[in-house]
MMTF fields as JSON, N, C-alpha, C and O atoms, coordinates in Angstrom:
{
  "mmtfVersion": "1.0.0",
  "mmtfProducer": "UNKNOWN",
  "numBonds": 315,
  "numAtoms": 316,
  "numGroups": 79,
  "numChains": 1,
  "numModels": 1,
  "chainsPerModel": [1],
  "groupsPerChain": [79],
  "chainIdList": ["A"],
  "bondAtomList": [4, 2, 8, 6, 12, 10, 16, 14, 20, 18, 24, 22, 28, 26, 32, 30, 36, 34, 40, 38, 44, 42, 48, 46, 52, 50, 56, 54, 60, 58, 64, 62, 68, 66, 72, 70, 76, 74, 80, 78, 84, 82, 88, 86, 92, 90, 96, 94, 100, 98, 104, 102, 108, 106, 112, 110, 116, 114, 120, 118, 124, 122, 128, 126, 132, 130, 136, 134, 140, 138, 144, 142, 148, 146, 152, 150, 156, 154, 160, 158, 164, 162, 168, 166, 172, 170, 176, 174, 180, 178, 184, 182, 188, 186, 192, 190, 196, 194, 200, 198, 204, 202, 208, 206, 212, 210, 216, 214, 220, 218, 224, 222, 228, 226, 232, 230, 236, 234, 240, 238, 244, 242, 248, 246, 252, 250, 256, 254, 260, 258, 264, 262, 268, 266, 272, 270, 276, 274, 280, 278, 284, 282, 288, 286, 292, 290, 296, 294, 300, 298, 304, 302, 308, 306, 312, 310],
  "bondOrderList": [1, 1, 1, 1, 1, 1, 1, 1, 1, 1, 1, 1, 1, 1, 1, 1, 1, 1, 1, 1, 1, 1, 1, 1, 1, 1, 1, 1, 1, 1, 1, 1, 1, 1, 1, 1, 1, 1, 1, 1, 1, 1, 1, 1, 1, 1, 1, 1, 1, 1, 1, 1, 1, 1, 1, 1, 1, 1, 1, 1, 1, 1, 1, 1, 1, 1, 1, 1, 1, 1, 1, 1, 1, 1, 1, 1, 1, 1],
  "groupList": [{"groupName": "MET", "atomNameList": ["N", "CA", "C", "O"], "elementList": ["N", "C", "C", "O"], "formalChargeList": [0, 0, 0, 0], "bondAtomList": [1, 0, 2, 1, 3, 2], "bondOrderList": [1, 1, 2], "singleLetterCode": "M", "chemCompType": "L-PEPTIDE LINKING"}, {"groupName": "GLY", "atomNameList": ["N", "CA", "C", "O"], "elementList": ["N", "C", "C", "O"], "formalChargeList": [0, 0, 0, 0], "bondAtomList": [1, 0, 2, 1, 3, 2], "bondOrderList": [1, 1, 2], "singleLetterCode": "G", "chemCompType": "PEPTIDE LINKING"}, {"groupName": "LEU", "atomNameList": ["N", "CA", "C", "O"], "elementList": ["N", "C", "C", "O"], "formalChargeList": [0, 0, 0, 0], "bondAtomList": [1, 0, 2, 1, 3, 2], "bondOrderList": [1, 1, 2], "singleLetterCode": "L", "chemCompType": "L-PEPTIDE LINKING"}, {"groupName": "SER", "atomNameList": ["N", "CA", "C", "O"], "elementList": ["N", "C", "C", "O"], "formalChargeList": [0, 0, 0, 0], "bondAtomList": [1, 0, 2, 1, 3, 2], "bondOrderList": [1, 1, 2], "singleLetterCode": "S", "chemCompType": "L-PEPTIDE LINKING"}, {"groupName": "CYS", "atomNameList": ["N", "CA", "C", "O"], "elementList": ["N", "C", "C", "O"], "formalChargeList": [0, 0, 0, 0], "bondAtomList": [1, 0, 2, 1, 3, 2], "bondOrderList": [1, 1, 2], "singleLetterCode": "C", "chemCompType": "L-PEPTIDE LINKING"}, {"groupName": "ALA", "atomNameList": ["N", "CA", "C", "O"], "elementList": ["N", "C", "C", "O"], "formalChargeList": [0, 0, 0, 0], "bondAtomList": [1, 0, 2, 1, 3, 2], "bondOrderList": [1, 1, 2], "singleLetterCode": "A", "chemCompType": "L-PEPTIDE LINKING"}, {"groupName": "ARG", "atomNameList": ["N", "CA", "C", "O"], "elementList": ["N", "C", "C", "O"], "formalChargeList": [0, 0, 0, 0], "bondAtomList": [1, 0, 2, 1, 3, 2], "bondOrderList": [1, 1, 2], "singleLetterCode": "R", "chemCompType": "L-PEPTIDE LINKING"}, {"groupName": "LYS", "atomNameList": ["N", "CA", "C", "O"], "elementList": ["N", "C", "C", "O"], "formalChargeList": [0, 0, 0, 0], "bondAtomList": [1, 0, 2, 1, 3, 2], "bondOrderList": [1, 1, 2], "singleLetterCode": "K", "chemCompType": "L-PEPTIDE LINKING"}, {"groupName": "PHE", "atomNameList": ["N", "CA", "C", "O"], "elementList": ["N", "C", "C", "O"], "formalChargeList": [0, 0, 0, 0], "bondAtomList": [1, 0, 2, 1, 3, 2], "bondOrderList": [1, 1, 2], "singleLetterCode": "F", "chemCompType": "L-PEPTIDE LINKING"}, {"groupName": "ILE", "atomNameList": ["N", "CA", "C", "O"], "elementList": ["N", "C", "C", "O"], "formalChargeList": [0, 0, 0, 0], "bondAtomList": [1, 0, 2, 1, 3, 2], "bondOrderList": [1, 1, 2], "singleLetterCode": "I", "chemCompType": "L-PEPTIDE LINKING"}, {"groupName": "ASN", "atomNameList": ["N", "CA", "C", "O"], "elementList": ["N", "C", "C", "O"], "formalChargeList": [0, 0, 0, 0], "bondAtomList": [1, 0, 2, 1, 3, 2], "bondOrderList": [1, 1, 2], "singleLetterCode": "N", "chemCompType": "L-PEPTIDE LINKING"}, {"groupName": "VAL", "atomNameList": ["N", "CA", "C", "O"], "elementList": ["N", "C", "C", "O"], "formalChargeList": [0, 0, 0, 0], "bondAtomList": [1, 0, 2, 1, 3, 2], "bondOrderList": [1, 1, 2], "singleLetterCode": "V", "chemCompType": "L-PEPTIDE LINKING"}, {"groupName": "TRP", "atomNameList": ["N", "CA", "C", "O"], "elementList": ["N", "C", "C", "O"], "formalChargeList": [0, 0, 0, 0], "bondAtomList": [1, 0, 2, 1, 3, 2], "bondOrderList": [1, 1, 2], "singleLetterCode": "W", "chemCompType": "L-PEPTIDE LINKING"}, {"groupName": "ASP", "atomNameList": ["N", "CA", "C", "O"], "elementList": ["N", "C", "C", "O"], "formalChargeList": [0, 0, 0, 0], "bondAtomList": [1, 0, 2, 1, 3, 2], "bondOrderList": [1, 1, 2], "singleLetterCode": "D", "chemCompType": "L-PEPTIDE LINKING"}, {"groupName": "TYR", "atomNameList": ["N", "CA", "C", "O"], "elementList": ["N", "C", "C", "O"], "formalChargeList": [0, 0, 0, 0], "bondAtomList": [1, 0, 2, 1, 3, 2], "bondOrderList": [1, 1, 2], "singleLetterCode": "Y", "chemCompType": "L-PEPTIDE LINKING"}, {"groupName": "GLU", "atomNameList": ["N", "CA", "C", "O"], "elementList": ["N", "C", "C", "O"], "formalChargeList": [0, 0, 0, 0], "bondAtomList": [1, 0, 2, 1, 3, 2], "bondOrderList": [1, 1, 2], "singleLetterCode": "E", "chemCompType": "L-PEPTIDE LINKING"}, {"groupName": "THR", "atomNameList": ["N", "CA", "C", "O"], "elementList": ["N", "C", "C", "O"], "formalChargeList": [0, 0, 0, 0], "bondAtomList": [1, 0, 2, 1, 3, 2], "bondOrderList": [1, 1, 2], "singleLetterCode": "T", "chemCompType": "L-PEPTIDE LINKING"}, {"groupName": "GLN", "atomNameList": ["N", "CA", "C", "O"], "elementList": ["N", "C", "C", "O"], "formalChargeList": [0, 0, 0, 0], "bondAtomList": [1, 0, 2, 1, 3, 2], "bondOrderList": [1, 1, 2], "singleLetterCode": "Q", "chemCompType": "L-PEPTIDE LINKING"}, {"groupName": "HIS", "atomNameList": ["N", "CA", "C", "O"], "elementList": ["N", "C", "C", "O"], "formalChargeList": [0, 0, 0, 0], "bondAtomList": [1, 0, 2, 1, 3, 2], "bondOrderList": [1, 1, 2], "singleLetterCode": "H", "chemCompType": "L-PEPTIDE LINKING"}, {"groupName": "PRO", "atomNameList": ["N", "CA", "C", "O"], "elementList": ["N", "C", "C", "O"], "formalChargeList": [0, 0, 0, 0], "bondAtomList": [1, 0, 2, 1, 3, 2], "bondOrderList": [1, 1, 2], "singleLetterCode": "P", "chemCompType": "L-PEPTIDE LINKING"}],
  "groupTypeList": [0, 1, 2, 3, 4, 1, 5, 6, 5, 2, 7, 8, 4, 2, 8, 9, 8, 10, 2, 11, 8, 2, 9, 4, 1, 2, 11, 4, 2, 1, 9, 1, 9, 12, 2, 11, 2, 13, 7, 14, 5, 11, 13, 10, 2, 5, 15, 5, 16, 3, 7, 11, 17, 1, 18, 15, 7, 10, 13, 1, 2, 6, 13, 2, 11, 3, 8, 6, 16, 3, 19, 11, 1, 7, 7, 2, 19, 8, 4],
  "groupIdList": [1, 2, 3, 4, 5, 6, 7, 8, 9, 10, 11, 12, 13, 14, 15, 16, 17, 18, 19, 20, 21, 22, 23, 24, 25, 26, 27, 28, 29, 30, 31, 32, 33, 34, 35, 36, 37, 38, 39, 40, 41, 42, 43, 44, 45, 46, 47, 48, 49, 50, 51, 52, 53, 54, 55, 56, 57, 58, 59, 60, 61, 62, 63, 64, 65, 66, 67, 68, 69, 70, 71, 72, 73, 74, 75, 76, 77, 78, 79],
  "secStructList": [7, 7, 7, 7, 2, 2, 2, 2, 2, 2, 2, 2, 2, 2, 2, 2, 2, 2, 2, 2, 2, 2, 2, 2, 2, 2, 2, 2, 2, 2, 2, 2, 2, 2, 2, 2, 2, 7, 6, 6, 2, 2, 2, 2, 2, 2, 2, 2, 2, 2, 2, 2, 2, 6, 1, 7, 7, 7, 7, 1, 2, 2, 2, 2, 2, 2, 2, 2, 6, 1, 2, 2, 2, 2, 2, 1, 7, 7, 7],
  "xCoordList": [0.837, 0.0, 0.892, 1.725, 0.719, 1.526, 0.953, -0.11, 1.689, 1.252, 0.2, 0.177, -0.652, -1.644, -0.957, 0.21, -1.667, -1.106, -0.643, 0.433, -1.446, -1.083, 0.13, 0.975, 0.224, 1.365, 2.639, 3.705, 2.528, 3.684, 4.154, 5.356, 3.219, 3.563, 4.212, 5.182, 3.673, 4.245, 5.653, 6.543, 5.849, 7.169, 8.169, 9.311, 7.744, 8.604, 8.95, 10.105, 7.966, 8.21, 9.17, 10.045, 9.014, 9.908, 11.325, 12.292, 11.454, 12.769, 13.451, 14.627, 12.728, 13.286, 13.668, 14.732, 12.81, 13.073, 14.366, 15.207, 14.52, 15.725, 16.952, 18.041, 16.795, 17.911, 18.407, 19.613, 17.485, 17.869, 18.642, 19.662, 18.167, 18.869, 20.231, 21.18, 20.351, 21.637, 22.63, 23.781, 22.191, 23.077, 23.499, 24.673, 22.573, 22.911, 23.885, 24.817, 23.676, 24.574, 25.965, 26.952, 26.06, 27.37, 28.093, 29.313, 27.344, 27.954, 28.497, 29.617, 27.719, 28.176, 29.39, 30.329, 29.375, 30.509, 31.751, 32.847, 31.586, 32.711, 33.303, 34.524, 32.452, 32.946, 33.647, 34.683, 33.099, 33.732, 35.095, 36.034, 35.222, 36.52, 37.505, 38.677, 37.03, 37.895, 38.406, 39.582, 37.534, 37.944, 38.94, 39.83, 38.807, 39.733, 41.09, 42.125, 41.1, 42.348, 43.143, 44.374, 42.475, 43.171, 43.442, 42.523, 44.713, 45.124, 44.523, 44.177, 44.4, 43.93, 42.514, 42.083, 41.791, 40.458, 39.475, 38.678, 39.515, 38.576, 38.836, 37.898, 40.103, 40.444, 40.003, 39.448, 40.252, 39.825, 38.306, 37.771, 37.617, 36.154, 35.601, 34.626, 36.214, 35.778, 36.002, 35.17, 37.133, 37.41, 36.42, 35.934, 36.126, 35.206, 33.8, 33.134, 33.34, 31.989, 31.907, 30.874, 32.974, 32.931, 32.94, 32.341, 33.608, 33.609, 32.248, 31.801, 31.594, 30.272, 29.263, 28.415, 29.346, 28.403, 28.672, 27.806, 29.855, 30.149, 30.734, 30.981, 30.957, 31.562, 32.382, 32.129, 33.353, 34.226, 33.606, 33.249, 33.478, 32.957, 33.724, 34.271, 33.756, 34.422, 33.347, 32.707, 33.156, 32.143, 32.75, 32.067, 34.01, 34.648, 35.339, 36.003, 35.199, 35.809, 37.329, 38.033, 37.83, 39.285, 39.842, 40.953, 39.08, 39.524, 39.615, 40.528, 38.679, 38.703, 39.928, 40.576, 40.252, 41.418, 42.687, 43.564, 42.798, 44.011, 44.117, 45.226, 42.987, 43.03, 43.473, 44.242, 42.992, 43.345, 44.825, 45.402, 45.454, 46.87, 47.754, 48.978, 47.161, 47.953, 48.391, 47.789, 49.435, 49.891, 48.805, 48.735, 47.963, 46.885, 45.836, 45.348, 45.491, 44.477, 44.889, 44.04, 46.2, 46.677, 46.535, 46.395, 46.568, 46.48, 45.041, 44.818, 44.064, 42.663, 42.182, 42.623, 41.293, 40.766, 39.892, 39.204, 39.925, 39.129, 37.674, 37.35, 36.791, 35.36, 34.617, 33.401],
  "yCoordList": [-1.171, 0.0, 1.247, 1.415, 2.104, 3.299, 4.479, 4.4, 5.56, 6.789, 7.501, 7.377, 8.231, 9.025, 10.224, 10.499, 10.919, 12.064, 13.157, 13.728, 13.446, 14.478, 14.085, 14.928, 12.812, 12.346, 12.39, 12.736, 12.038, 12.109, 13.555, 13.822, 14.48, 15.897, 16.429, 17.185, 16.032, 16.46, 15.902, 16.599, 14.657, 14.028, 14.76, 14.989, 15.124, 15.852, 17.236, 17.657, 17.942, 19.278, 19.206, 20.06, 18.203, 18.032, 17.722, 18.201, 16.925, 16.616, 17.878, 18.106, 18.697, 19.944, 20.89, 21.508, 21.006, 21.858, 21.424, 22.26, 20.128, 19.612, 19.796, 20.063, 19.66, 19.842, 21.286, 21.53, 22.234, 23.653, 23.925, 24.614, 23.392, 23.589, 22.904, 23.435, 21.748, 21.065, 21.902, 22.054, 22.442, 23.259, 24.523, 24.891, 25.19, 26.39, 26.056, 26.817, 24.942, 24.527, 24.22, 24.577, 23.56, 23.259, 24.527, 24.625, 25.493, 26.777, 27.48, 27.989, 27.511, 28.128, 27.398, 28.034, 26.082, 25.295, 25.576, 25.715, 25.661, 25.963, 27.334, 27.487, 28.336, 29.681, 29.677, 30.322, 28.962, 28.879, 28.227, 28.71, 27.136, 26.463, 27.367, 27.436, 28.061, 28.984, 30.093, 30.453, 30.637, 31.711, 31.219, 31.969, 29.975, 29.435, 29.136, 29.392, 28.602, 28.164, 29.294, 29.27, 30.267, 31.351, 32.484, 33.031, 32.826, 33.825, 35.204, 35.93, 35.56, 36.895, 36.887, 37.879, 35.796, 35.682, 36.681, 37.268, 36.884, 37.813, 39.229, 39.983, 39.59, 40.92, 41.091, 42.126, 40.072, 40.134, 40.193, 40.918, 39.439, 39.44, 40.799, 41.282, 41.412, 42.733, 43.778, 44.663, 43.673, 44.605, 44.433, 45.413, 43.184, 42.912, 43.404, 43.961, 43.212, 43.665, 45.182, 45.752, 45.84, 47.305, 47.856, 48.9, 47.175, 47.621, 47.402, 48.218, 46.31, 46.028, 47.057, 47.498, 47.442, 48.404, 49.808, 50.677, 50.044, 51.327, 52.358, 53.49, 52.013, 52.955, 52.191, 51.02, 52.874, 52.278, 52.49, 53.613, 51.437, 51.576, 50.645, 49.631, 50.994, 50.17, 49.48, 50.098, 48.196, 47.452, 46.572, 45.714, 46.776, 46.018, 44.757, 44.089, 44.41, 43.184, 43.304, 42.355, 44.451, 44.647, 44.666, 44.191, 45.21, 45.201, 43.779, 43.456, 42.934, 41.536, 40.833, 40.056, 41.099, 40.478, 40.938, 40.123, 42.228, 42.726, 42.213, 42.003, 42.007, 41.457, 40.001, 39.575, 39.218, 37.8, 37.619, 36.596, 38.581, 38.457, 39.078, 38.973, 39.72, 40.292, 39.179, 38.105, 39.42, 38.383, 37.939, 36.761, 38.864, 38.491, 37.663, 36.668, 38.059, 37.351, 35.943, 35.061, 35.721, 34.389, 33.397, 32.196, 33.882, 32.996, 32.585, 31.582, 33.359, 33.042, 31.973, 31.951, 31.094, 30.086, 30.737, 31.723, 30.182, 30.726, 30.337, 29.152, 31.334, 31.076, 31.134, 30.942],
  "zCoordList": [0.0, 0.0, 0.0, 0.89, -0.978, -1.114, -0.348, 0.266, -0.408, 0.258, -0.587, -1.811, 0.077, -0.655, -1.301, -1.025, -2.139, -2.862, -1.898, -2.076, -0.887, 0.087, 0.912, 1.213, 1.282, 2.066, 1.234, 1.742, -0.054, -0.946, -1.119, -1.113, -1.271, -1.422, -0.15, -0.209, 1.0, 2.272, 2.457, 2.945, 2.069, 2.163, 1.265, 1.665, 0.06, -0.866, -0.318, -0.389, 0.224, 0.795, 1.972, 2.114, 2.807, 3.947, 3.486, 4.08, 2.434, 1.875, 1.357, 1.643, 0.6, 0.061, 1.195, 1.156, 2.202, 3.357, 4.055, 4.383, 4.279, 4.923, 4.045, 4.555, 2.739, 1.822, 1.848, 1.835, 1.884, 1.955, 3.247, 3.221, 4.372, 5.63, 5.627, 6.203, 4.997, 4.896, 4.106, 4.515, 2.981, 2.15, 2.892, 2.854, 3.56, 4.34, 5.467, 5.727, 6.125, 7.193, 6.687, 7.33, 5.536, 4.964, 4.523, 4.651, 4.006, 3.63, 4.874, 4.854, 5.947, 7.199, 7.763, 8.242, 7.708, 8.183, 7.349, 7.893, 6.038, 5.158, 5.428, 5.457, 5.625, 5.942, 7.293, 7.454, 8.257, 9.576, 9.524, 10.156, 8.782, 8.643, 7.923, 8.293, 6.891, 6.156, 7.076, 7.015, 7.926, 8.828, 9.867, 10.269, 10.31, 11.304, 10.672, 11.288, 9.462, 8.844, 8.195, 8.223, 7.622, 6.931, 7.908, 8.517, 8.046, 9.034, 8.755, 9.687, 7.496, 7.138, 6.57, 5.982, 6.735, 6.135, 6.731, 5.999, 8.031, 8.667, 8.172, 7.912, 8.043, 7.555, 6.103, 5.736, 5.281, 3.879, 3.767, 2.928, 4.603, 4.586, 5.016, 4.439, 6.017, 6.468, 5.38, 5.181, 4.675, 3.59, 2.446, 1.881, 2.11, 1.005, 1.321, 0.448, 2.545, 2.886, 2.918, 2.564, 3.335, 3.343, 1.923, 1.668, 0.994, -0.402, -1.047, -1.852, -0.699, -1.263, -0.79, -1.566, 0.467, 1.012, 0.502, 0.602, -0.043, -0.642, 0.302, -0.112, 1.528, 2.457, 3.482, 3.766, 4.018, 5.032, 6.397, 6.753, 7.15, 8.504, 9.428, 8.995, 10.674, 11.668, 12.492, 13.343, 12.23, 12.967, 14.049, 14.607, 14.345, 15.41, 14.941, 15.734, 13.658, 13.158, 13.136, 13.479, 12.739, 12.733, 14.156, 14.393, 15.099, 16.49, 17.021, 17.781, 16.63, 17.048, 16.48, 17.181, 15.216, 14.593, 15.288, 15.574, 15.562, 16.21, 17.64, 18.131, 18.324, 19.673, 19.644, 20.506, 18.651, 18.575, 18.267, 18.635, 17.605, 17.285, 18.36, 18.283, 19.354, 20.438, 21.392, 21.399, 22.198, 23.139, 24.116, 24.465, 24.56, 25.484, 24.753, 25.289, 23.55, 22.781, 22.392, 22.262, 22.202, 21.833, 22.977, 22.741, 24.208, 25.362, 25.681, 26.359, 25.192, 25.447, 24.469, 23.32, 24.9, 23.969, 22.908, 23.173, 21.718, 20.619, 20.799, 20.877, 20.866, 21.078, 19.778, 19.753]
}
Protein backbone atom coordinates (compact mmCIF):
# COMPACT_ATOMS: atom_id res chain seq x y z
CA UNK A 1 0.00 0.00 0.00
CA UNK A 2 1.53 3.30 -1.11
CA UNK A 3 1.25 6.79 0.26
CA UNK A 4 -1.64 9.03 -0.66
CA UNK A 5 -1.11 12.06 -2.86
CA UNK A 6 -1.08 14.48 0.09
CA UNK A 7 1.37 12.35 2.07
CA UNK A 8 3.68 12.11 -0.95
CA UNK A 9 3.56 15.90 -1.42
CA UNK A 10 4.24 16.46 2.27
CA UNK A 11 7.17 14.03 2.16
CA UNK A 12 8.60 15.85 -0.87
CA UNK A 13 8.21 19.28 0.79
CA UNK A 14 9.91 18.03 3.95
CA UNK A 15 12.77 16.62 1.87
CA UNK A 16 13.29 19.94 0.06
CA UNK A 17 13.07 21.86 3.36
CA UNK A 18 15.72 19.61 4.92
CA UNK A 19 17.91 19.84 1.82
CA UNK A 20 17.87 23.65 1.96
CA UNK A 21 18.87 23.59 5.63
CA UNK A 22 21.64 21.06 4.90
CA UNK A 23 23.08 23.26 2.15
CA UNK A 24 22.91 26.39 4.34
CA UNK A 25 24.57 24.53 7.19
CA UNK A 26 27.37 23.26 4.96
CA UNK A 27 27.95 26.78 3.63
CA UNK A 28 28.18 28.13 7.20
CA UNK A 29 30.51 25.29 8.18
CA UNK A 30 32.71 25.96 5.16
CA UNK A 31 32.95 29.68 5.94
CA UNK A 32 33.73 28.88 9.58
CA UNK A 33 36.52 26.46 8.64
CA UNK A 34 37.90 28.98 6.16
CA UNK A 35 37.94 31.71 8.83
CA UNK A 36 39.73 29.44 11.30
CA UNK A 37 42.35 28.16 8.84
CA UNK A 38 43.17 31.35 6.93
CA UNK A 39 45.12 33.83 9.03
CA UNK A 40 43.93 36.90 7.14
CA UNK A 41 40.46 35.68 6.14
CA UNK A 42 38.58 37.81 8.67
CA UNK A 43 40.44 40.92 7.56
CA UNK A 44 39.83 40.13 3.88
CA UNK A 45 36.15 39.44 4.59
CA UNK A 46 35.78 42.73 6.47
CA UNK A 47 37.41 44.60 3.59
CA UNK A 48 35.21 42.91 1.00
CA UNK A 49 31.99 43.66 2.89
CA UNK A 50 32.93 47.30 3.34
CA UNK A 51 33.61 47.62 -0.40
CA UNK A 52 30.27 46.03 -1.26
CA UNK A 53 28.40 48.40 1.01
CA UNK A 54 30.15 51.33 -0.64
CA UNK A 55 31.56 52.95 2.46
CA UNK A 56 34.23 52.28 5.03
CA UNK A 57 32.96 51.58 8.50
CA UNK A 58 34.42 50.17 11.67
CA UNK A 59 32.14 47.45 12.97
CA UNK A 60 34.65 46.02 15.41
CA UNK A 61 35.81 43.18 13.16
CA UNK A 62 39.29 44.65 12.73
CA UNK A 63 39.52 45.20 16.49
CA UNK A 64 38.70 41.54 17.05
CA UNK A 65 41.42 40.48 14.59
CA UNK A 66 44.01 42.73 16.21
CA UNK A 67 43.03 41.46 19.67
CA UNK A 68 43.35 37.80 18.58
CA UNK A 69 46.87 38.46 17.29
CA UNK A 70 47.95 40.29 20.44
CA UNK A 71 49.89 38.38 23.14
CA UNK A 72 46.89 38.49 25.48
CA UNK A 73 44.48 37.35 22.78
CA UNK A 74 46.68 34.39 21.83
CA UNK A 75 46.48 33.00 25.36
CA UNK A 76 42.66 33.04 25.45
CA UNK A 77 40.77 30.09 23.97
CA UNK A 78 39.13 30.73 20.62
CA UNK A 79 35.36 31.08 21.08
